[in-house]
C-alpha positions in Angstrom: -20.2 43.0 -45.3 -20.3 39.8 -43.3 -21.7 39.9 -39.8 -18.3 38.8 -38.5 -16.8 42.1 -39.4 -19.3 43.9 -37.1 -17.2 43.1 -34.0 -18.4 45.2 -31.0 -15.8 48.0 -30.4 -13.8 48.0 -27.2 -13.8 50.9 -24.8 -10.2 51.3 -23.9 -7.5 53.9 -23.2 -5.8 54.0 -26.6 -3.8 57.1 -27.2 -5.4 59.3 -29.8 -3.4 60.0 -33.0 -4.4 63.7 -32.5 -3.8 63.7 -28.8 -0.7 66.0 -28.8 -2.7 69.2 -28.4 -4.7 68.0 -25.4 -3.8 68.0 -21.7 -6.5 65.6 -20.5 -8.2 62.4 -21.6 -11.5 62.6 -23.4 -14.5 62.1 -21.0 -15.7 58.5 -21.2 -19.2 59.4 -22.1 -18.1 62.0 -24.7 -15.8 59.3 -26.2 -18.8 57.0 -26.7 -21.1 59.8 -27.8 -18.7 61.1 -30.5 -17.4 57.7 -31.8 -18.7 56.4 -35.1 -16.9 53.1 -35.3 -20.0 51.3 -34.1 -21.6 51.9 -37.5 -18.9 53.2 -39.9 -16.8 50.0 -39.6 -18.9 48.8 -42.6 -16.8 51.1 -44.7 -13.6 49.1 -44.1 -13.3 47.8 -47.7 -13.6 51.3 -49.1 -11.3 52.8 -46.5 -8.6 50.2 -47.3 -9.1 50.7 -51.1 -8.7 54.4 -50.7 -5.6 54.0 -48.5 -4.0 51.7 -51.1 -4.6 54.2 -53.9 -3.3 57.1 -51.7 -0.1 55.1 -50.8 0.5 54.2 -54.5 0.2 57.9 -55.4 2.6 59.0 -52.6 5.1 56.6 -53.9 4.7 57.7 -57.5 5.3 61.4 -56.6 8.3 60.5 -54.5 6.9 61.0 -51.0 6.9 57.4 -50.0 9.6 54.7 -50.6 8.9 51.5 -52.5 9.6 49.5 -49.3 7.2 51.6 -47.4 4.5 51.1 -50.0 5.1 47.4 -50.0 4.8 47.2 -46.3 1.5 49.2 -46.3 0.0 47.1 -49.1 0.9 43.9 -47.2 -0.3 45.3 -43.9 -3.6 46.5 -45.2 -4.2 43.2 -47.0 -3.7 41.4 -43.7 -6.0 43.8 -41.8 -8.8 43.3 -44.3 -8.5 39.5 -43.9 -8.6 39.9 -40.2 -11.8 42.0 -40.4 -13.5 39.5 -42.7 -12.5 36.6 -40.4 -14.0 38.5 -37.4 -10.6 38.8 -35.7 -10.1 42.6 -35.8 -10.5 44.4 -32.5 -12.4 47.7 -33.0 -11.8 50.4 -30.4 -14.2 53.1 -29.5 -11.2 55.2 -28.2 -10.0 55.3 -31.8 -13.3 56.8 -32.8 -13.8 55.6 -36.3 -13.0 53.1 -39.0 -10.2 55.2 -40.4 -8.2 55.6 -37.2 -8.8 52.0 -36.1 -7.3 50.7 -39.4 -4.4 53.2 -39.4 -3.5 52.4 -35.7 -3.6 48.7 -36.4 -1.4 49.2 -39.5 1.1 51.2 -37.5 1.3 48.5 -34.8 1.9 45.9 -37.5 4.5 47.7 -39.8 5.9 50.6 -37.7 6.7 54.0 -38.9 5.6 53.3 -42.5 2.1 53.1 -41.2 2.4 56.6 -39.8 3.3 57.9 -43.2 0.1 56.8 -44.8 -1.8 59.8 -43.7 0.6 62.2 -45.4 -1.3 64.7 -47.6 -4.8 63.7 -46.5 -7.2 64.2 -43.7 -10.0 62.2 -42.3 -12.3 64.8 -43.9 -11.4 63.9 -47.4 -10.9 60.3 -46.4 -14.4 59.8 -45.2 -15.9 61.7 -48.1 -14.0 59.3 -50.4 -15.0 56.2 -48.5 -18.7 57.1 -48.5 -18.7 57.8 -52.2 -17.0 54.5 -52.9 -19.4 52.7 -50.6 -22.5 54.3 -52.2 -21.1 53.7 -55.7 -20.8 50.0 -54.9 -24.2 49.8 -53.3 -25.9 51.5 -56.2 -24.5 48.8 -58.4 -26.1 46.2 -56.1 -29.4 48.0 -56.0 -29.4 48.4 -59.8 -28.9 44.6 -60.0 -31.9 43.9 -57.7 -34.0 46.5 -59.6 -33.2 44.8 -62.9 -34.0 41.4 -61.4 -37.4 42.7 -60.3 -38.2 44.4 -63.6 -37.3 41.3 -65.5 -39.6 39.1 -63.5 -42.4 41.7 -63.7 -42.1 42.1 -67.5 -42.0 38.4 -68.1 -45.2 38.1 -66.0 -46.7 40.9 -68.1 -45.8 39.1 -71.3 -47.6 35.9 -70.1 -50.7 37.9 -69.0 -50.8 40.2 -72.0 -54.4 39.3 -72.8 -55.7 38.7 -69.2 -58.6 41.2 -68.8 -59.2 43.0 -65.5 -60.9 46.2 -64.4 -58.9 49.4 -64.5 -59.6 51.8 -61.8 -59.7 55.5 -61.1 -60.7 56.7 -57.6 -60.7 52.9 -56.9 -63.9 52.7 -58.9 -64.2 50.6 -62.0 -63.2 52.8 -65.0 -62.4 50.8 -68.1 -61.2 47.3 -69.0 -57.5 46.8 -69.2 -55.2 43.8 -69.2 -53.2 42.5 -66.2 -50.1 42.7 -68.4 -50.7 46.4 -69.1 -51.0 47.0 -65.3 -47.8 45.2 -64.6 -46.0 47.3 -67.3 -47.2 50.4 -65.6 -45.4 49.2 -62.5 -42.3 48.6 -64.7 -42.4 52.2 -66.0 -42.1 53.4 -62.4 -39.1 51.2 -61.8 -37.5 52.2 -65.1 -37.5 55.8 -64.0 -36.1 54.7 -60.7 -33.2 52.9 -62.5 -32.4 56.0 -64.5 -32.3 58.1 -61.4 -29.8 55.8 -59.8 -27.6 56.0 -62.9 -27.7 59.8 -62.8 -27.0 59.8 -59.1 -24.0 57.4 -59.5 -22.6 59.6 -62.3 -22.7 62.7 -60.2 -21.1 61.1 -57.1 -18.3 59.6 -59.1 -15.8 62.4 -58.4 -12.9 61.9 -56.1 -12.5 64.2 -53.0 -9.2 62.5 -52.1 -6.5 65.1 -51.8 -8.7 67.9 -50.6 -7.3 67.1 -47.2 -8.9 68.9 -44.3 -10.4 71.7 -46.3 -7.7 73.6 -48.3 -5.7 71.0 -50.0 -2.2 70.0 -49.1 1.4 71.3 -49.6 2.6 67.9 -50.8 3.1 67.3 -54.5 0.1 65.0 -54.8 -1.5 63.7 -58.0 -5.3 63.8 -57.5 -5.9 62.6 -61.1 -3.9 59.5 -60.3 -5.8 58.6 -57.2 -9.1 59.3 -58.9 -8.1 56.9 -61.7 -6.9 54.2 -59.4 -10.2 54.3 -57.5 -12.3 54.3 -60.7 -13.6 57.9 -60.3 -14.2 60.0 -63.4 -11.9 62.6 -62.0 -11.1 64.7 -58.9 -13.5 67.2 -57.4 -12.8 70.9 -58.3 -13.0 72.7 -55.0 -11.4 71.5 -51.7 -13.9 73.2 -49.5 -16.9 71.7 -51.2 -15.1 68.3 -51.5 -15.0 67.6 -47.8 -18.4 69.1 -46.9 -20.6 68.0 -49.8 -23.2 65.3 -49.0 -25.5 66.1 -51.9 -24.8 62.7 -53.4 -26.1 61.0 -50.2 -29.2 63.2 -50.2 -29.7 62.5 -53.9 -29.5 58.8 -53.3 -32.0 58.9 -50.5 -34.3 60.9 -52.7 -34.0 58.2 -55.4 -34.4 55.5 -52.7 -37.5 57.2 -51.3 -39.1 57.2 -54.8 -38.2 53.5 -55.2 -39.9 52.6 -51.9 -42.8 54.9 -52.7 -43.4 53.0 -55.9 -43.0 49.7 -54.1 -45.5 50.9 -51.6 -48.1 51.7 -54.2 -47.6 48.3 -55.7 -47.9 46.8 -52.2 -51.2 48.5 -51.6 -52.6 47.0 -54.8 -51.4 43.6 -53.8 -52.9 43.9 -50.4 -56.2 44.8 -52.0 -56.0 42.2 -54.7 -55.3 39.3 -52.3 -58.3 40.2 -50.1 -61.4 38.2 -50.2 -63.3 41.2 -51.5 -61.1 41.5 -54.6 -59.6 38.0 -54.9 -57.7 39.0 -58.0 -54.3 37.3 -57.3 -52.8 34.7 -55.0 -49.3 35.0 -53.4 -47.4 31.9 -52.6 -47.5 30.8 -48.9 -43.8 31.6 -48.5 -44.5 35.3 -48.8 -47.4 35.3 -46.3 -48.0 34.5 -42.6 -51.0 33.4 -40.6 -52.9 34.5 -37.5 -52.3 33.2 -34.0 -56.0 33.2 -33.3 -57.8 33.1 -36.7 -56.9 29.9 -38.5 -58.3 31.0 -41.9 -56.0 34.0 -42.2 -53.4 34.3 -44.9 -51.8 37.7 -44.4 -49.8 39.4 -47.2 -47.0 40.4 -44.8 -44.3 41.1 -47.4 -46.3 43.8 -49.3 -47.5 45.2 -46.0 -44.1 45.5 -44.6 -42.6 47.0 -47.8 -45.4 49.5 -47.7 -44.4 50.4 -44.1 -40.7 50.7 -44.9 -41.3 53.4 -47.4 -42.0 55.8 -44.5 -38.7 54.8 -43.0 -36.7 55.7 -46.2 -38.7 59.0 -46.6 -37.6 59.8 -43.0 -34.0 59.2 -43.8 -34.2 61.7 -46.7 -35.7 64.3 -44.5 -33.0 63.6 -41.8 -30.2 64.2 -44.3 -31.8 67.4 -45.7 -32.2 68.7 -42.1 -28.7 67.7 -41.2 -27.1 69.7 -44.0 -29.4 72.8 -44.1 -27.6 74.8 -41.4 -24.0 73.8 -41.9 -21.4 76.4 -42.9 -18.4 75.4 -45.0 -16.4 73.2 -44.6 -16.5 69.9 -42.6 -18.5 69.8 -39.4 -18.9 67.0 -36.9 -22.6 67.0 -37.8 -21.6 65.1 -40.9 -21.0 62.0 -38.9 -24.8 61.8 -38.7 -25.0 61.2 -42.4 -24.0 57.5 -42.2 -26.7 55.8 -40.2 -29.6 57.2 -42.3 -27.7 56.5 -45.5 -26.7 52.9 -44.5 -30.2 52.1 -43.4 -31.7 53.5 -46.6 -29.4 51.3 -48.6 -30.2 48.2 -46.6 -33.9 48.9 -46.6 -34.1 49.5 -50.4 -32.1 46.4 -51.1 -34.2 44.2 -48.9 -37.5 45.6 -50.3 -36.3 45.0 -53.9 -35.1 41.6 -53.1 -38.4 40.7 -51.5 -40.3 42.0 -54.5 -37.9 40.4 -57.1 -38.5 37.0 -55.4 -42.3 37.5 -55.0 -43.6 39.2 -58.1 -42.8 36.5 -60.7 -44.6 34.0 -58.4 -47.9 36.0 -58.4 -50.8 33.8 -59.5 -53.5 35.8 -61.2 -57.1 34.6 -60.9 -58.1 35.3 -64.5 -61.8 34.3 -64.2 -62.3 36.5 -61.1 -60.6 39.5 -62.8 -62.7 39.0 -65.9 -66.0 38.9 -64.0 -65.0 41.9 -62.0 -64.3 43.8 -65.3 -67.9 43.0 -66.4 -69.3 44.8 -63.3 -69.3 48.6 -62.9 -70.2 49.5 -66.5 -66.6 49.4 -67.6 -67.5 49.8 -71.3 -69.4 53.0 -70.8 -66.7 55.1 -72.5 -66.7 52.6 -75.4 -70.4 53.2 -75.9 -69.8 57.0 -75.8 -67.1 56.6 -78.4 -69.4 54.5 -80.5 -72.0 57.2 -80.5 -69.4 59.8 -81.5 -68.4 57.7 -84.5 -72.1 57.8 -85.4 -72.0 61.5 -85.5 -73.2 62.4 -82.0 -71.3 65.2 -80.2 -69.3 63.8 -77.3 -71.1 65.8 -74.6 -74.4 64.6 -76.0 -73.1 61.0 -76.2 -71.9 61.4 -72.6 -75.4 62.2 -71.5 -77.0 59.4 -73.4 -74.6 56.8 -71.9 -75.2 58.3 -68.4 -78.9 57.7 -68.8 -78.2 54.1 -69.9 -76.0 53.5 -66.9 -78.6 54.9 -64.6 -81.1 52.4 -66.1 -78.6 49.7 -65.6 -78.1 50.6 -61.9 -81.9 50.3 -61.4 -82.3 47.1 -63.3 -79.1 45.4 -62.3 -77.9 45.0 -65.9 -74.6 45.9 -67.4 -74.6 47.7 -70.7 -73.7 44.5 -72.6 -76.6 42.7 -70.9 -79.3 45.2 -72.2 -81.4 44.4 -75.2 -81.0 46.4 -78.4 -84.4 47.9 -77.7 -83.4 49.1 -74.3 -80.3 50.7 -75.6 -82.1 52.4 -78.5 -84.5 53.9 -76.0 -81.6 56.2 -75.0 -80.3 56.8 -78.6 -82.0 55.8 -81.8 -78.7 55.8 -83.7 -77.6 52.7 -81.7 -77.6 49.6 -83.9 -76.8 45.9 -83.7 -73.0 46.5 -84.1 -73.0 48.1 -80.7 -72.6 44.7 -79.0 -69.1 44.2 -80.5 -68.1 47.5 -78.8 -69.6 46.5 -75.5 -67.6 43.3 -75.0 -64.5 43.5 -72.8 -62.4 42.0 -75.6 -63.6 44.6 -78.0 -62.9 47.4 -75.5 -59.3 46.4 -74.8 -58.5 45.5 -78.4 -59.8 48.9 -79.6 -57.0 50.7 -77.7 -54.4 49.5 -80.2 -51.8 52.2 -80.1 -48.4 52.5 -78.3 -49.0 52.8 -74.6 -52.5 51.3 -75.0 -53.9 48.3 -73.3 -54.6 46.2 -76.4 -53.1 42.7 -76.0 -51.0 43.2 -79.1 -49.6 46.4 -77.8 -48.9 44.9 -74.3 -47.1 42.0 -75.9 -45.0 44.4 -78.1 -44.3 46.6 -75.1 -43.2 43.6 -73.0 -40.7 42.7 -75.8 -39.3 46.2 -75.9 -39.0 46.3 -72.1 -37.1 43.0 -72.1 -34.8 44.1 -74.9 -34.0 47.2 -72.8 -33.3 45.0 -69.7 -31.1 42.7 -71.8 -29.1 45.7 -73.0 -28.0 46.4 -69.4 -26.1 43.1 -69.3 -26.0 40.6 -66.4 -24.9 41.3 -62.9 -24.7 39.6 -59.6 -25.3 41.6 -56.4 -22.4 41.4 -54.0 
């Protein structure tokens, strides 16, 4: 939605469409406190789309004349154009996006505008709008996720043989390749993508026609409106239709996992760009400096993405808390679903966009990574495996290698730097062929199975991942 559509609502004395039952005007503070138009006006496209489908259905079933349908279609088209030009006057007195658009339509076309609400309620209207909105936004998020994955996998393919230390407990564990590490990130994102697909599938049911809570007495065709709006079908129960927000909670759960994964990646990038690691370099355009320390190059994008994960986690908890005490059916509490949902959508999209732009531009410092992998006895497990192949029980091999490592700590030598005589002092079965095992290249190449870090496997895994991304087809985020 363009910024022009976010016109500040006016505080006026517009007569409420529901005002017939009331004998006094709404308190001015209560009017502002209960209004949602300040934030739900971003649903205008979905609200107009739903109204057009509803009007077409009313005409098909004989409740609305063709001339009335034509007037509504023309009027709603003009209203959408006004909103997108920034010329639409939003009113707090009309509470929300739905009544603002309906009132403007009635002003423009007369009584036909008043007929638009026949057979529906704001309860099923907003439930429909939010589902349409989230369906659209999930499409956009999937596009950004795919863009990030593609850049990440392409970088992994280029760095399939770049050796770096792998860590557990942030201690050097075994040599791996940088490409293998990047593909681990991609696996996280692949699961995130599949969760979005599942979420989108479950939300793609139309509540329109459930009306306030019990359905309507008009001869509506819910299958028709569902089809016109691209839903898989209508929801089954009117009570649940207007009060269900599971789809919003499920999305926020998926969003929280996405930002949690991005946060883990961010933490590694923050570490890797530090002088202490110096594994990678980020382009200047993704960093900032210090106002007092001229040497600083701060990885602000990863740091901020790391911070925003807590924000999205908070939105998930907010929606769960919002819904946990509500009886059926619709309650005013549900108005509070939108701001957390909208911000979760915006935050996830921004974080993915930042990463999709930044990750392909990461510059690995291969020599530094390689030298780091040589420290910390990264091939100790390889030596233990070597001894097992010589007939030593693994636990005994583990003890032998432990003693060799202890010797290395005292002498400042890595295993590969020890002489054959030194190594044989810990196990007489060690022979000249051990040095092929103790090289970093030998270590990574030995793990030559699916899911392993061998360069050949990383290259093949990158090709499979790219083929999977290609199968999704192209998309352009709106």
